[in-house]
SELO-629587 format. One record per residue (C-alpha): residue in one letter; x, y, z. Coordinates in pm, whole numbers, plus 50000, padded with zeros to 5 digits. Each point is the difference from the previous one (the first is absolute). Layout:
REM residues N
AXYZ
...
This chain:
REM residues 411
M495298705748938
T498124985549706
A498175021549745
K496784987450157
D501155011950343
V500845034449870
Y496635003449827
I498074989750313
L501945023250230
R499655029949769
E496244994749971
L499714997650379
A502135031250037
R497625018949770
K497084989250216
V501805011550315
R500695033849838
E496355003549903
I498894993250358
A502645023350145
E498745029049787
S496324993950079
P497965026350188
R499584976050293
M503764997550057
Q500375037649976
E497325003850267
L501604973550223
R503335018249993
K498275031650124
K498244980250275
W503284985150122
F501715033650021
A497045014250195
H499974969450227
N503695000050092
E499925037650057
R496924996350227
R497815021949780
T497234973950004
T498624973950237
E498644977449725
P501574965650066
M502194984349734
V499364963149921
F502524977149835
I501184964249992
E503404984649923
L500024973449729
F503724995749940
D500614974550278
I497154976149914
K501444965949910
D496874986349829
P500174995649620
L499795033749831
F496375010849997
P497664981549764
A502525005149718
L503214980649949
L503315015949906
Q500544998049626
C503665009149961
E502524972249941
T503245011250170
E500465003750375
E501035036649986
A497065009249778
R497554981550226
A501235019750303
I499405032949815
E496684987449869
K498804991850351
K500745035450121
L498215015849704
R496974977150027
T499795007150374
R499735037349933
I497294994449739
Y498044975550215
Q500115023150302
A498565028949801
E497414980749800
N498844973250245
V500725012350353
G499305037149968
D501735010650321
D502015032050049
T503254985849864
V501455023749741
V501224984949675
D502715020849836
A501914996949674
N503434996650163
W502304969949989
H502835000550253
V503464984849982
N501734998950336
W503645008850056
K501954967550043
V501605004450342
K501774972950198
S501054998150363
H503074980450107
G501014990150351
W498094985750295
K496594999049831
E501304974549750
K500054975050290
L496285003850078
Q497924969549922
D496584984850065
K498544965450019
R496914999149782
S497064976549969
L497284994349742
D496365000050102
M497454974149885
E499485019549677
G503725000749923
R500415037050080
N503355011050144
L498705020850291
G501114984950331
H503495008750126
V502155002750309
A503245019650039
V503284981350048
P502095020550251
I503455010449880
L501365007750348
E500334975550289
D501135027850231
P498305034049952
W503175017550114
D501644988149677
V497955025549805
E503025023049988
E501944972949817
L497514999249712
E501405013149673
K498695035249943
S497905005549690
T501345014349680
F497815009449705
E500275002049623
V497755010049712
D500174983149659
R499215029449775
K500794980849682
A497524971850074
T497375025450107
M500355019849677
E499884968149793
E496684990350158
L498715035549957
W500924999049629
R498334966049951
M496745011950159
Q500085031949794
C500434979149686
L497134977550107
F497375026450068
G501695033450072
D497885016249728
I496874989750195
L500945001250369
N502265024250185
V503024978050075
Q501905015350293
I502684991750255
E498744996350355
G501934996350324
V498314975550242
Y502404982050234
W498004989250301
W496464995450115
T500515009850364
M502685016850209
G498584984650317
T503084977550067
T498394975050241
A499314974249729
T503715000349920
F500924998850369
L498374966250053
R501734986849687
I503265007450181
T499084984650335
G496824979749949
M496585008650141
E500674985150346
D503095021050067
F498295030849857
L497304996950266
I502174988350292
M503025022549955
P498365031950135
Y499734981650335
D503224979849997
D502415022749814
P498545034649929
E503365014949906
A500494973849727
F496525007849865
H500875036949972
R503304991749830
I498194980549728
M497415027549950
Q502775025949971
F501904977949756
M496944997749777
E499225037150022
D503565008149895
D499704975249713
Q496715015449880
L501395035250013
A503154989649812
F497744986349725
L498055032749986
D503255019449972
F501154977549714
L496745004149810
Q500085037750036
K503675002649904
E499334979349685
D496805019749924
L497884968349995
F496915012850180
T496845007649803
L496895017550132
N497104979050134
C497385027250042
A497654991149711
N498544966349901
H502564980950204
Y499494971850250
V500935014150341
G499584989150359
S498474966050060
G497385004349732
T499105034649874
H500745025049722
G502495028450025
F498095028549831
T500905032550177
T501285035049934
Q501705000050342
L502954982949833
P502665006549888
A501265024350266
K499755037049929
D503765003249940
F499984972549735
T502215008649703
G499924967249805
T502204976050197
V497714977450206
R500864995850368
P498354979750278
K498165031050119
D498255001249661
L498554964950048
W497424979350184
V501314972950235
L498354970350173
M500814991650361
E498494969950176
S500874974050261
Q497694970349963
E502484976550165
S499905019250332
V496224996450033
T500334979550323
M502275025750164
S498495024250246
P499605035949880
K502705011150246
M502454974249869
F499215009949641
G500655036250096
E503364991550154
F501444974149764
I498445005949656
F498475033949953
P502965023850056
Y501854984749704
Q496925001249779
K499225035950090
R503465012549904
M499814982749662
A496395010249931
E500725036750053
R502645000149727
F497144995749753
G497235023149885
L496894980550104
C499644968750213
Y497394972849977
Y500114979050317
G498894964350056
C498904968649821
C498404969850171
E500875009550359
P497305017550212
L501115035350085
H497435011950254
D502234991350299
R503235015049861
F498695030749824
D501305023050276
Y503434992549857
V499114998849631
K498275033850001
T503265017250099
I501314994249645
E499895035749871
N499264990749638
L497414973050079
H497265000249736
S498114966849983
L499324971850243
S499294963449930
V496914987750187
S500354962349981
P497344973450072
W501454997050352
C499885037150084
D497425015550233
M498425023349744
A498135021950246
S503105005450214
I502355008549714
A497455022849829
E499645020250321
Q503755002350050
M500585011949643
E498045032150073
G499325005649630
K503675005449920
Y500814969049793
I498594977349729
F498124969850146
C500904969949779
R497604971750088
K501004964949894
P497254973850044
N500904963850066
P500914984849659
A498844965650121
W496425012249950
I500675000549626
S502594972349971
T498324969850153
E497354977249854
R497185023550090
F499815036949911
E499125015150339
E497895029049877
E498325008250331
L503275000350194
L501485023249740
R496995023050021
E500145000550380
D503685008949993
T499355028149752
R497185014250211
A502134998250316
A502815019249829
L497645026549863
A498425004350343
V503305008850169
T501705019649723
K497205025449952
E501885029249842
L503414983249994
P501494996249650
S499924962449952
E500824971349768
F498624964949970
V502814977549880
M499624962949927
K503524986249991
D502104969050079
L497794979049777
H501794968249895
T496834983749870
V496395008249921
N499084963249985
G499985001949622
D497255026549994
F501465033349887
D496525015249994
R500315002550378
C502295029949946
R497205019049825
R497414988850255
W502115012350291
T500545033849831
E496285003849939
L498894990450351
V502435024650159
R498655027949782
E496434989850079
E500725003350373
I501685033749945
V496885012749823
R497774984950266
M501845016950289
R501405031449838
G497615007249716
C-alpha cells in the first residue's frame, strides 16, 4: 500500500471506531439481544448494502492499490450505513481476518458457466454437472482439508500493523454460508437430474445426499479438531440475513474451545422449491435436520416459501428464526409459527432496484406483515440488492417508510 492508502484507511478506521462507541450503537446492541431472546416485539429494520454493484455511494474510492480499495470499500460501507441509512445495523470496531482453509477433492471439479448482464455485472450462472451417471458419486474423490496458519498469521500481522491500534483486529472462522446442501447437489448432477431423480432413481438421490452429509460432517470434525471455529453470537452475520446477538450461545458447558453446538447455522433449500412438501420431507429434510441439530441455533430458509413445508422444518429442535420470503404466504406461516420463532420478512428487492422506487408496494407489504405478526418478534430485511438504480438514498427511504408503518400500526 502507498503512504496515501495507509493514511486514508487509518482515518476511516478512526471514524468507524467513533461510530462504534456512540450511544446509538450501544443501544442497538441491547435491542438486538432483546430481540433474539424474544424479550421484545419491536421489529428490527435493516438493509444489506454489501452486494450492491452500483458505484460506491456518492463518493468514489480514493485509495490507489487494489487491496487498499477493497478495505476502503468495507470501511466506507459501515460509515455510510450508520450516517446515511440509519437502520438497525450495528457498526462495531472489529476487523476480522479469516482462517485460510482449503478443501481438496471432488469439490475442486465443480464449475459454472457464467454470463454478464447488460450492465456488465457477473450475476447469471448455470451449473456444469460433474457426473453423467449419478451412481458414480461413490467414485468421487473424498474431501481432505488443510489450514494455512502461516498465511493467516501474516495477514493478521499486516492488518494489526495497518490499524490494530484503532480497530480490534481478530481472527474469525467463517467457512460457509449455508449447510443446506441442495445448491451443491445440482452442481453435481445439474438442475434437471436434481428434479427428475426422485421419480426415476430415488435410491441414487439418497446416495448423493448421504455423500454430501458425510462430507459436511467430515469438514466440521476437521475444523473442531484444528480449533478453527470462532463464536458467531454477537455482531456476526448469521442465517440468510440477520445478526447473531444472543446469550443463548455458546452452550452452557462451553470451556473455551468452540464447537458446532456453540454456533448459529443456516439451513435452506431454495433449489427444491418446486418439489412437493412430501417429497421435500422424504428426500431433503432428514439430512438437513441431522446436521442442523449438531449446532446451537438454526435459522431456516432464504428465498424459498416455507408455509407449505413448515410441518417438517418446525421439528428442528434448535430452530430459532424463519425466513419469510416475498413468495411466502405470510398469514399462513405466521399462524403456524405460534409465537415460537423470529419472523424475518424479506420484501421483494425489485421494488427498490428497478427504475421506479415502488413506495406504495413497499408500504403495503410492510402493513401486511405487521397485520399478521401481531406479537411475533419480527424483522424487516431488505436483501439481495444488486442495484439501486444509482440512487443509494432509496436505502434510507425504505428504512424510514418501514418505521413509519410500524408507528402507524403499533404506536
